[in-house]
N, C-alpha and C positions, 0 to 999 in steps of 0.2 A: 683511936681512929674513927670509931663509930660516932663519937661526939663531934669530931671535926667534920665528918660527912654531913651530920645533921645541920651543923652550923653553916656549912657551905651551901647546902640546899636552901636553907632559909635566907642566906645572904643573896643568893641568886633570885629568889622569889621577891625579896624586898626591893632589890634593884629593878627587877622587871616591873613590879607594881608601880614604883616611882616613875619609871620610864613611861608607862602607860598614862599615868596621871598628868605629867608635864607635857607629854605628847598630845593629849587631848586639849590641853590649854593652848598649845602652839597652833595646832590645826584649827581649833575653834576660832582663835583670833585672826588667823590667816584667811579662813573662809569668810568670816564676817566682814573684814575690811575690803576684800575683793568684791563681795556682793554690794557693800556700801558704795564703793567707788563706781561700780558699773550702774548702780541704780540712782545716781545723782540726777536731779532734774535741773536743767539749765534754763535761763531766761527769767523773766519776771523782775521784781524789784529786789535784786540781790545786793548786798553790801559790796563796796569796792574791793576788788581782788578776789572775790569768791567765785569759784568755778561752777559750783552747783550746790544744791541743798537737798535734804531728804527728811521727811517726817516719818517717824517710826513709833509704834505702840508696843509696849511690852510690860508685863508685870503690873498692869493697872495704871501705867503712866505713859505720857507722850514725850518724845524726844525730838528736838529740832536740831539737825546737824548741818553745818556749813563746812565746805572744803575750800581752802584758799589755794590759789594757783601755786604760789611759792610759800608764802608765810603771811600771817596776820600783821597789820601795821604795828600793833603792840603785843609783845609776847607776854602771855599770862604767867604768873608766878608758879601756879600748879600745873605742871606738864607731865602727863603720863607717858612713859616709854614702854614699848613692847619689845623686849629683847631676852629677858631671862627665860621665857618659855622655850625659845629656840636653843639657848645655850644649855639649859639643863636637860633638854631632850637629847641633844647630841652627847653630852657627858655621860648620862645614864645609859644611853645606847652603846657607847664605846665600852663602858664598864661591863655591860652584858656580853659584849663581844669577847672581852678579856676573860670573864668568869667562865663562860661556856666553851668558847672555841679556842682560846689561847691556853687556858688551863687544861682543857680536854682535847688538845690538838691531835693526839694519836687516835682518838675515837671520832671526833667531829670535824676536824679541819683537814687532816691529811688522809688521802687515799693512795696507798702505796702502788696500786695498780694504775693510777693516773699519773702521779709524779712522786718519786721517792724522795721526799724533802725531809731535812732535819727540822725539828720543832722550831728552832730559832729562825731558820730560813723561811718557813711557812708564815710565822708571825711577822717577819720583816716584810715579806711580799704583801701580806694583808694590810699592814699599816702604811707601807709605802704607796700602795695603789690608791689609798684614800687621799693621800696628800697630792700625788701626781694628778689625780682626777680633777681636783679643785684647780690646780695650776693651769692645766690645759683648758678647762672650761672658762676660767677667768680671762685667759689670753684670747680666746675666741670672742668673748663678749666685748673685749676692748679693741679687737681688730676691726678692719673695715666690714667684715662679715657681720659684726654685731649690729650694724645699722639696718640690716635686713632681718626683720623678726622671723619671717617664714624660712628664709634661707638658713638662718642660724639654728632654728629648731630642727630642720632636716639633718643638718650636719651633727648636731648633738644627739639626735636619735641614732644615727649611724654609729657614733662613738659608744653609746650605751649598749647597743646590740653587740658591738665588737668586744666590749668589756665583759658582757655576759658570756660570750664564747670563750674568752681568755680565762675567765675564772673557772669554767668547767674543765679546762685543760690543766689546771693547777691543783684545785681543791676537790673535796667531796662535792657531790651535787647539792647537798644540804647547805654547805658552807658557801658554795658558788651563788646560790640564790639569795642567801642572807647577805652576802657581800654586795650584791647589787643594791639592796636596800641601804646598806651602810655607805656605799659609794655615792648614791644619789642624795641621801640625807646629809652627808658631809658637805656636798655642794650647796644644799639648801641652807644649812646652818652657817656655812662660811659666807654666803651671800649676806646674811644678817650681820655677822660679826665684822666682816671686812668692807662691806659696801653700804648697806642700808643704814645701819646705826652711825658709822663715821660721817656719812653724808648728812644725816640729820643733825649731828652735832656741829658740823661745819655751818649748816644753815642757821642754827641757833646762835652760834658764835658771831656770825655776820650780823644778825639782827641786833644782838647786844652791843655790837660795835657801831651801830648806826649805818651799816652798809646794806646794799641790796644783794640778797643771796643769788648764787648762780643757778638758773633754772635747769641747767644740764645735770646738776646733782640730783634733783628730784626725778628727772627723766630716767637717769641711770638706776636709781632705786626702784622706780616703778617697773622697769624691765625685769630686774632680778626678782621682784615680788611676784610678778606674773609667772615667771619660770617656776618659782617655788609652789605656786598655786596648782600648776598643771602636773607637777611631779609628786604631789602628796599622795594621791591614791595608789600609784604603783608602789611607792615605798611601803604603804600599809600592807599590800599584798605580799611583798617580799618578806616582811617581818613575820607574817603569819604562815608563810609557805613551809617553814621547817616542820610544821605539824602534818604536812600533806605530801607524802613521798611521790604521789603521782604528778606533782608539780616540779619537785626538785631532783628526783632520782631516776629520771627517764632520759632516753637518748637525746631528745630534742628539748631539753630544759632551757637551753639558751634561746631557742626560737620562742618558747613559751614566754620567757622574760621579755623579749621584744614585743610580742603581742600584748602583753600586759601594759606596757607603756602606751600603746595605741588605745587600748580600752580606757585607761585612766584619762587620757587626753580627751577622748570622746565624751566621757561622762562629765568631766569638768566643762567642756565646751557647751554641753546642754545647759548646765546651771548658769554659766557665765552669760550665755545668750539670753536666757530667760530673765536674769537680773538686769541686763542691759536694755532689752527690748520688750520684755513681757511676752515674747513668743516662745512656743515650745518646738524645739528642734527634735522631733520624735525620731527622725532617721538615725540620730546618734545612738539611741538605745538599740535599734534594730541591728545596726552594724556592729555594735559592741557585743550583742548576743551571738551574731554569726562568728565573730572572732573567738568568743569564748567556747563555742561549739568546736571550732578548730583546735583550740587548746585541749579540749577533752579527747579529740581524735588523736592528736599528737602524743598524748600521754598513754594511749592504748590501754586505758583503764577500763575495767569491767563496770557495768552499770550496777551499782550497789546501793541499797537503801535499808532502812530499818536498823535494828539492834546489831551492833558489831559482834556481839557474842553469839556463838552458835548454840542452839538448844541441844539437849542431850541426844535427842533422836537424830539430829543431823550429824552430831559428832560420831555416833555409832556407824552411820553410813560411811563417813570418811575413813573410819578405822577398818571397815570391811573391804575397802577398795584394794585391788591387787597391787597398787603402787605404794600402799601405806608403809609397809615395812622398810622399804628403801628410804622413803621420805622421813620417817621417824629417825632412822640412823643419821641422816644428813642434818636434821634439825638438832638432834642431841649432840652431834659432833661440832656443829658450826655456831649454835645459838645458846646452848644451855649453860655455857660458862658464865653468861651474864643473866640470862632469864632463868634464875633458880632461886630457891628460898635462901640459899647462902652462896652467892656468886663468888667465884674464885678468880675472876679476871681482875688484875690489879687496877685499883682506882674505882671499881664498881662495888658498892657496898649493899645495894639492894636492887632487886630486879627492876629494870626500867619500866615505868608505868604499871608496875606490879604484875607484869605478864610472866607467868611461869610456863616453861616448856621442858619440863623434866620427864614427864610421864606420857605414854601414848594418849591417854584421855585428854590431858592438857593440850597436846599438840593438835589433836583432832578438833577440839573445841575452838581452837584459834585458826582453823584452816583458812578462813577468808583473809585474816590479817597477814598470815604467813605468805599467802598467795600474792597479795598486793605488795608487801614490803620486801620480800625476798625472791619472789618469782617474777612478777610483772615489773618490778623496779629493783634498783640496787641500794635501797635505803638501808637494808639490814643484810649482814652485819655492818655497823658503822665503819666507813672507810675500808670495808671488806677485810677487817683485821684478822678474821679466821680463814681467809683465803677460800671463800666459797666459790666453786667453779661455775661456769656457764651451764655445764651439763647438769649440775645439781639444781640450779635455778630452773632449768627447763623441766626437770623431773617434778618439781613442785607445781609448775604450771600444768603439766599433763595430769598430775594427780587431782588437782582441784577441778579442772575442767571436765575430767572424766566423771566426776560426781555431780558437779553443779550444772554441767551441760552447756557452758558458755563457750562460744567459739572465739577464735583469735580475731582481732580487728586488723 
């Protein structure tokens, strides 16, 4: 069993590492081509059919790039396709979803206090929502609404916020936020697989047949590419959010998800505007900062900095507080089955993140983490599997704040 646990941990690590590598490749190429497209200079003595050109310098060399409106008159033999970065990012991401959330559904996917789902039902809802999300999105893009870029973006934003709320009504907060990333990334990768690459192949086939390619195919691909560009930064936030309970395990996590979409769009708008015009839309950063402050307020998180571990002097103060005996009993009863040198919760073979909560000293040393993850949020226990009550969580809050002197927000 131990050997299998080690294998499973390293499998998850390997898939996660691969996911990061191919994700960087996809994001990098996406950002590059959007910047290239927006920075094209028109006019001058351009070859026939060329929309614009750009000169770039990198790595000690100069590059002269032309973009054709539809396609060049003569197709070169060596043509580079950008698709596997997208495909492998989605495949490794779904593999991570299966390894962490499907295989560990009882801990990370299902919260019995939110919805008492069977494992198969939770997995079915998860996978089904990703497929339905793409179908709805694609239908909207093909509808008359798709001709209005701004109108379409407003409707899509409403759908994304609604999905964030729906996920919080079904899964754990951690899984809900992660699924927003998977939901959005599925749309992005499907754009490449079902629209962008097929359209490009159709254009290539038309050229080889001596026909004139349909300009509408290029316009459709461009629209989907722009959507992908604006959705990238929110996806990155959602994929990192599972490490930060103040983002995923608080009452307004679905509102936070909505604000993250707005922040991501603002930041991309800044860079896209700069690439297109050379001007700095500084207001986007100011507004993004205000929204982020709003997220901090919604999370009701304490202002914390420095080392996450409490020094021994601070631990002693927490142990001497009048509430400590009760808190210690709560933590040992609700948390120590996993956070122990030899965990006895089924499927847990070593203490998560090597956090031990078996002794009063260990509990006091982790006062701040307990406060954030079990008091201020519902991050721990995962899925509330040990049925920690609101009264017990409030006790943790009172204990910490009576020592730390931090007031409620």
